[in-house]
C-alpha positions in Angstrom: -74.0 -74.9 48.9 -73.4 -76.5 52.5 -71.5 -74.9 55.6 -70.3 -76.9 59.0 -69.5 -75.4 62.1 -68.1 -76.6 65.4 -70.0 -76.8 69.2 -69.5 -78.3 72.3 -72.2 -81.3 73.3 -72.1 -83.2 76.0 -67.7 -83.0 76.0 -68.6 -83.8 72.2 -67.7 -81.8 69.2 -70.1 -82.3 66.8 -70.0 -80.9 63.3 -72.5 -79.8 61.3 -73.5 -79.4 57.6 -76.0 -76.7 57.2 -77.8 -75.6 53.9 -78.0 -72.4 52.7 -81.5 -71.7 51.8 -82.6 -68.2 49.9 -78.7 -66.8 51.3 -81.0 -65.5 54.0 -81.6 -68.7 55.9 -79.3 -71.0 57.5 -80.8 -74.3 58.2 -79.1 -77.2 60.3 -79.6 -80.3 58.2 -77.0 -82.9 59.6 -74.3 -82.9 62.3 -71.7 -85.7 63.5 -69.2 -85.7 66.0 -66.6 -88.7 64.5 -65.6 -90.5 61.5 -65.7 -94.1 60.8 -63.4 -95.3 57.9 -64.2 -98.7 56.7 -61.6 -100.5 55.0 -61.4 -104.1 52.9 -58.6 -103.8 50.1 -56.6 -106.4 48.1 -53.3 -108.1 49.1 -50.7 -105.2 47.2 -53.3 -102.5 47.4 -52.4 -99.5 48.6 -54.2 -99.0 51.6 -55.9 -95.2 51.2 -58.3 -95.9 54.5 -55.4 -96.2 56.2 -53.1 -93.3 55.1 -56.3 -91.1 55.0 -56.9 -92.2 59.5 -53.2 -91.2 59.7 -53.9 -87.5 57.9 -57.1 -87.5 59.4 -55.5 -88.0 63.2 -53.6 -84.8 62.1 -56.0 -82.7 60.8 -58.1 -83.6 63.8 -55.2 -83.0 66.7 -54.0 -79.7 64.4 -57.3 -78.0 64.5 -57.9 -79.4 68.2 -61.9 -80.3 66.9 -62.2 -83.1 69.4 -63.3 -85.4 66.5 -63.2 -89.3 67.0 -61.1 -90.8 64.0 -62.2 -95.0 64.1 -60.3 -97.0 61.5 -62.0 -101.0 60.9 -60.3 -103.5 58.7 -62.6 -106.0 57.6 -61.9 -108.8 55.1 -65.5 -111.0 55.3 -68.9 -110.1 54.8 -69.7 -110.9 58.3 -67.1 -108.6 59.7 -68.4 -105.8 57.4 -72.3 -106.7 59.2 -70.8 -106.9 62.1 -68.6 -103.4 62.3 -72.1 -101.2 61.0 -73.9 -103.6 64.0 -71.1 -101.9 66.4 -71.8 -98.2 64.7 -75.4 -98.7 65.3 -74.6 -99.3 68.9 -72.3 -96.7 69.3 -74.7 -94.4 67.8 -77.6 -94.8 70.6 -75.2 -93.2 72.7 -75.2 -90.0 70.5 -72.2 -90.3 69.0 -73.6 -89.8 65.2 -71.2 -90.9 62.5 -69.6 -90.0 59.1 -69.1 -93.3 57.6 -66.3 -93.8 54.9 -65.7 -96.9 52.7 -62.6 -97.5 51.2 -63.6 -100.9 49.6 -63.9 -102.0 45.8 -66.7 -101.6 43.9 -67.7 -104.1 41.2 -68.0 -104.0 37.6 -71.4 -103.9 37.3 -72.1 -101.4 40.0 -74.4 -102.8 41.9 -72.3 -103.6 45.3 -69.1 -103.9 46.9 -66.3 -106.3 46.7 -64.4 -107.3 50.0 -60.7 -108.2 50.3 -61.5 -112.3 50.6 -64.0 -111.5 47.5 -67.1 -111.4 49.2 -69.7 -109.6 47.3 -71.8 -107.3 48.8 -74.7 -106.1 47.2 -76.2 -102.2 47.8 -79.9 -103.9 48.6 -78.1 -105.9 51.0 -76.2 -102.7 52.8 -79.2 -100.9 52.7 -80.9 -102.4 56.0 -78.1 -101.7 58.0 -77.1 -98.5 57.1 -81.2 -97.3 57.6 -80.6 -98.6 61.5 -77.8 -96.5 61.6 -79.6 -93.6 60.3 -82.7 -94.1 62.5 -80.2 -94.5 65.6 -78.3 -91.2 64.4 -81.9 -89.5 63.6 -81.2 -89.4 59.9 -77.7 -87.6 60.4 -75.4 -90.1 58.9 -73.5 -89.1 55.8 -72.0 -91.7 53.9 -68.9 -91.1 51.6 -68.3 -93.8 49.2 -64.4 -94.0 48.3 -65.7 -96.8 46.2 -65.5 -97.2 42.4 -69.5 -96.9 40.8 -70.3 -95.6 44.7 -73.1 -93.2 43.5 -75.1 -96.2 42.2 -76.3 -97.1 46.4 -78.6 -94.9 45.3 -80.4 -97.4 43.0 -82.1 -99.6 45.6 -83.6 -97.2 47.5 -87.8 -96.9 47.2 -90.2 -94.4 48.3 -91.7 -96.8 50.8 -88.1 -97.0 52.6 -86.5 -95.1 55.7 -84.0 -93.1 53.8 -80.8 -95.0 54.6 -78.8 -91.6 55.0 -78.8 -88.1 54.9 -76.2 -87.8 52.5 -73.8 -89.4 50.0 -71.2 -88.9 48.2 -69.7 -91.0 45.9 -67.8 -91.6 42.6 -70.1 -92.7 39.2 -67.1 -94.2 37.7 -63.7 -96.6 38.4 -61.3 -94.8 39.8 -57.3 -95.1 40.9 -56.5 -95.6 44.6 -54.0 -92.9 44.4 -56.7 -90.4 43.2 -58.7 -91.2 46.0 -56.5 -91.0 48.7 -55.4 -87.8 46.7 -59.2 -86.1 46.9 -60.5 -87.4 49.9 -57.6 -85.9 52.0 -58.1 -82.8 50.2 -62.1 -82.8 51.0 -61.1 -83.6 54.8 -58.6 -80.8 54.9 -60.6 -77.8 53.6 -63.9 -79.1 55.1 -62.1 -78.7 58.0 -60.1 -75.8 57.7 -62.6 -73.5 55.9 -66.2 -74.6 57.5 -67.9 -75.3 53.6 -68.7 -78.2 52.6 -69.8 -76.7 49.1 -65.7 -75.5 48.8 -64.5 -79.1 50.1 -66.9 -80.7 47.0 -65.5 -78.3 44.7 -62.0 -79.7 45.5 -63.3 -83.0 44.5 -64.3 -81.9 41.0 -61.1 -80.0 40.2 -58.9 -82.9 41.1 -61.1 -84.9 38.6 -60.1 -82.9 36.1 -57.2 -82.1 37.3 -56.4 -85.9 37.2 -58.4 -86.9 34.1 -61.2 -88.6 35.8 -63.5 -89.6 33.2 -66.5 -89.9 35.8 -68.0 -87.4 37.9 -68.5 -87.4 42.3 -72.1 -87.0 43.1 -73.5 -85.5 46.1 -76.8 -85.9 47.0 -78.6 -85.8 50.2 -82.4 -87.4 51.6 -84.6 -84.8 49.9 -82.9 -85.5 46.3 -83.1 -89.3 46.9 -86.9 -89.3 48.3 -87.6 -86.7 44.7 -85.9 -88.7 42.5 -87.6 -92.4 43.4 -90.8 -90.9 44.0 -90.7 -89.6 40.5 -89.2 -93.3 39.3 -92.3 -95.1 40.7 -94.9 -92.2 39.8 -93.7 -92.9 36.0 -93.1 -96.8 36.4 -96.7 -97.5 38.7 -98.9 -94.7 37.8 -99.0 -94.0 34.3 -102.4 -94.5 32.7 -101.3 -98.4 31.6 -100.0 -99.3 35.0 -102.4 -98.1 36.8 -105.2 -99.9 34.6 -103.4 -102.9 35.2 -103.1 -102.4 39.1 -106.6 -101.9 38.7 -107.8 -104.9 37.3 -105.4 -106.7 39.8 -107.0 -105.5 42.8 -110.4 -106.1 41.4 -109.6 -109.5 40.2 -108.3 -110.3 44.1 -111.2 -108.5 45.6 -113.6 -110.5 43.8 -111.7 -113.8 44.5 -111.7 -112.7 48.5 -115.0 -111.4 48.7 -116.9 -113.5 46.2 -117.7 -110.1 44.4 -115.9 -106.9 43.9 -117.6 -103.8 45.8 -116.0 -101.3 43.1 -115.3 -101.7 39.3 -112.3 -101.1 37.6 -113.4 -97.5 36.3 -113.9 -96.4 40.2 -110.5 -98.6 41.7 -108.7 -96.3 38.8 -110.0 -93.3 40.2 -109.3 -93.7 43.6 -105.6 -94.4 42.7 -105.6 -91.3 40.3 -107.1 -89.2 43.0 -104.9 -90.5 46.2 -101.5 -90.1 44.9 -100.9 -86.9 46.7 -102.1 -88.4 49.7 -99.7 -91.2 49.4 -96.9 -88.9 48.4 -97.1 -87.5 52.1 -97.4 -91.0 53.3 -94.2 -92.1 52.0 -92.3 -89.1 53.0 -93.4 -89.0 56.5 -92.2 -91.9 56.4 -89.0 -92.3 54.2 -88.0 -89.0 56.2 -88.3 -90.4 59.9 -91.3 -87.5 60.8 -93.2 -90.5 62.6 -89.9 -90.7 65.2 -88.2 -87.4 65.2 -90.9 -84.4 65.3 -87.7 -81.9 64.6 -87.8 -83.8 61.0 -91.1 -82.3 60.2 -89.1 -79.2 60.2 -86.1 -79.8 58.5 -87.4 -81.8 55.8 -90.2 -80.2 53.5 -90.6 -81.8 50.1 -94.1 -80.5 48.6 -95.9 -82.9 45.9 -96.7 -80.2 43.8 -93.1 -79.1 43.3 -92.1 -82.2 42.9 -94.3 -83.6 39.9 -93.9 -80.1 38.6 -90.0 -80.3 38.2 -89.6 -77.3 40.4 -87.1 -79.0 43.1 -83.1 -78.6 42.3 -81.4 -81.8 43.8 -80.1 -79.7 46.9 -76.6 -80.6 45.4 -73.6 -78.0 46.6 
């Protein structure tokens, strides 16, 4: 369950999203001080990003939040990456963004189609988003008003840095009118009630009322890491995978040194023994704990709980 509150910080309003823990302890996990809408739609489309920008400026003014609300129109791939670079540079000044994309998703769910018909794969977005997320100390919130937007999570690996703190996107194709209606109501409830949980419920309610067959998915960085680590463990740490890895390592050491100091069996035992050790190395890197001391208390994933399936997905 998530909450927001506003506070004055260096004459800028920051909205912080909170996660309710054990019904008694509320802990801040992300914040933003501006909303940036990037729009790249086809001619003849309803320009939902433009309309949403106008609506958000009205809400922002009415509630006197002092948020920056920006609209960036782009057509080509180079313009998209230029816009993301500009957002990263501004973030270094302490202006943390909520990034909202109004762009078509590809039918194969693998990325975006810009108004120029340029294709941008999720894998191409991972680097620029991660750079922005580092600049805002793992506080980046991404909303993908994009068909199949939730599939961005496909490209995350446990050895990566987290590309964002949280992600909201639809799992299936969605009509433009429903996108505009859904996210206007989402932001309206978010701003008026201060409850991220209630805002997310609006997306689910509108989905049911409008007959949208897919779902809106919210996932945060902890859920990303748990999911991709379990996928990695299933694919790379099964008995057969460990055996193959051990044999590859043995052949490589033998080729480089003329002989191997360890047997295949010893290498296999080492790979099994060090799984927990590498879990924490991966998590420290993913949550940027080596860069930002505060992240050690913000993110708390435990090896035993993850591998035994005792964790939730932390969605509101």
